[in-house]
Every structure is written in structure tokens, then in C-alpha cells.
C-alpha distance (Angstrom), angle and dihedral (degrees) to the residues before:
residue distance angle dihedral
M1 . . .
F2 3.69 . .
N3 3.88 127.0 .
I4 3.76 126.1 -163.8
E5 3.80 118.5 179.9
A6 3.83 135.4 168.2
F7 3.83 125.6 -171.9
E8 3.79 128.2 -157.8
E9 3.83 129.1 -173.3
I10 3.76 109.5 -138.1
D11 3.90 127.4 -163.7
A12 3.77 91.7 -138.9
P13 3.78 133.7 82.7
P14 3.86 116.6 -100.7
D15 3.90 93.0 -106.3
A16 3.85 88.1 60.4
V17 3.74 93.9 48.5
W18 3.90 92.5 43.4
E19 3.84 85.8 54.6
V20 3.75 92.4 54.5
L21 3.81 90.4 44.2
L22 3.78 95.9 55.1
E23 3.90 96.6 44.4
F24 3.79 88.6 101.0
D25 3.82 93.6 164.6
T26 3.80 91.7 62.6
Y27 3.82 95.9 50.8
P28 3.88 94.5 100.0
E29 3.87 87.9 57.8
W30 3.88 97.6 56.9
N31 3.79 114.4 -1.6
P32 3.79 111.1 99.6
F33 3.83 95.3 -173.0
V34 3.77 111.9 28.6
R35 3.76 97.2 47.6
S36 3.80 96.5 -176.2
I37 3.72 144.3 -4.8
T38 3.80 124.9 -170.1
G39 3.78 124.5 -172.9
L40 3.77 134.4 50.8
P41 3.82 125.9 -62.5
V42 3.86 91.9 -125.4
E43 3.78 126.6 127.4
G44 3.71 111.1 -98.5
E45 3.92 95.4 21.7
R46 3.72 123.5 118.8
L47 3.82 119.1 -127.2
E48 3.75 131.9 -159.8
V49 3.80 108.3 -135.6
T50 3.73 126.6 -174.2
I51 3.77 117.5 -167.1
Q52 3.82 130.4 -175.7
P53 3.78 115.5 -168.1
P54 3.70 117.8 -157.2
A55 3.88 112.4 -75.3
S56 3.83 90.5 1.8
R57 3.77 140.2 103.9
S58 3.72 120.5 -98.9
M59 3.76 121.4 -96.6
T60 3.77 127.7 -160.2
F61 3.86 124.9 -156.4
T62 3.75 139.1 165.9
P63 3.77 110.5 -130.0
D64 3.84 124.8 179.2
V65 3.79 119.3 -120.4
I66 3.76 107.0 -120.9
A67 3.79 103.4 169.5
V68 3.75 136.9 24.8
E69 3.86 119.7 173.7
P70 3.89 106.9 168.5
N71 3.79 112.2 -119.0
R72 3.83 90.8 1.0
R73 3.77 116.7 56.3
L74 3.76 147.5 2.6
A75 3.80 121.9 -178.3
W76 3.82 138.2 173.7
R77 3.80 137.8 -179.6
G78 3.76 122.6 -143.4
R79 3.74 136.5 179.8
L80 3.71 140.1 -156.5
F81 3.81 108.3 -137.5
V82 3.83 104.7 -42.8
P83 3.76 133.6 -1.6
F84 3.75 119.6 -70.1
V85 3.76 95.3 18.9
F86 3.72 98.8 91.9
D87 3.82 114.3 -19.0
G88 3.79 127.3 172.4
Y89 3.72 129.5 -165.0
H90 3.87 108.1 -164.6
E91 3.74 124.8 -171.7
F92 3.74 139.8 171.0
H93 3.84 118.8 -155.7
L94 3.79 126.3 -166.6
E95 3.82 117.6 -164.7
P96 3.60 125.0 -176.3
V97 3.85 115.8 -121.4
G98 3.82 124.6 -147.5
D99 3.76 131.4 1.7
D100 3.82 92.8 -74.4
N101 3.88 95.0 54.2
R102 3.83 89.8 -135.3
R103 3.81 94.6 130.5
T104 3.76 134.5 51.4
R105 3.70 134.7 -146.9
F106 3.79 104.2 -147.2
L107 3.81 119.8 -158.4
Q108 3.89 126.3 -172.2
R109 3.80 112.8 -174.2
E110 3.78 134.8 169.5
T111 3.74 125.2 -168.7
F112 3.82 113.8 -160.0
R113 3.88 125.0 -160.0
G114 3.76 133.8 173.8
A115 3.70 149.2 74.2
L116 3.79 96.6 -76.0
V117 3.83 97.5 43.5
P118 3.83 92.7 94.6
I119 3.86 91.0 51.8
L120 3.78 102.6 38.5
L121 3.89 105.8 31.3
D122 3.81 117.1 96.5
E123 3.85 101.1 -167.0
D124 3.77 95.2 -174.2
K125 3.76 96.4 55.5
I126 3.76 92.8 44.1
M127 3.75 92.3 49.7
R128 3.90 90.3 47.4
G129 3.86 85.6 51.1
F130 3.74 92.8 51.0
E131 3.81 92.8 48.8
A132 3.84 92.7 48.7
M133 3.88 91.6 49.7
N134 3.81 91.1 46.6
R135 3.77 92.0 51.2
A136 3.81 90.2 47.3
I137 3.79 93.2 50.7
K138 3.86 89.0 48.6
E139 3.76 92.2 53.0
R140 3.74 96.3 44.5
A141 3.89 94.0 48.3
E142 3.82 93.0 44.6
R143 3.76 93.1 47.4
R144 3.79 92.8 47.3
L145 3.86 89.8 50.1
S146 3.83 92.4 49.0
V147 3.78 91.7 51.8
E148 3.90 91.7 50.4
R149 3.78 93.3 52.4
């Protein structure tokens, strides 16, 4: 089992960050890692997700949404071929920071399992992709909040 996770402190409340996270139709405009998502963020639904790690070709997969907790958590599970070959459990966590809930600690995590994980997984590229996406969410949520004020 391999875990990759990246955190970002965002100067915006969790509901503002959640709004940016769920605007799948705008991902091609601003998201450097997850280039597109189609489908609904509803438990039991299947998404079509295209990622492009830095200096890599894009890859499209169809994970199942397994958890949706508004303003707190979105998670999906995807597989390459059949179970236990290359499985990924991806989650986004939003945690309020401080007593006033005006900031968010944003976590993006993937847990990989399966026989081909040691061969196919490039941890460095995935981590750089997570970090780039987290920074982009931060910039977009903070910019949107500053315009609304």
C-alpha cells in the first residue's frame, strides 16, 4: 500500500473551497493536474476523470464516488482492469481552521493498492500534481472571496 498526500492552508472558508472543488466544468480553465471530471459528485455515481501529472501523458479513468460530505469530504475509488491489480482510493478533505472557520486546511490523498502499484506508480509526479492542484484551488478560492468582499 502506498499513500500520497498534500496539504494546503487556504484563506477561505470550507464552503467556498468546496464550491471550487465541485465546479468540474471549469477544471480545464485552472486545474493543472485534474484536467477534467464529468459526472455528478453523488455517492454511487461513476465519474470520468482525466489527470495529467507534470511531464506525463494524460490518463482517463472511471472511479465510483464512495463518499460525499458537503463542505468536508469527497472520495472515489478507481481500478485499473480488475480489483487488486492497481486500485486507487482518492479523497479530498476540508477542515475548518480557527474558531471563526474563515480558513480551510485542504488535504488531497490517494491510497494505492495492488500488484502493479510498485511498477506503475510514479510517486513524485503524482505528488507534484497534487501540490499544483492544491495551489490552484487555493488561488481560485481566495481570489473569488476577495472579489466578493
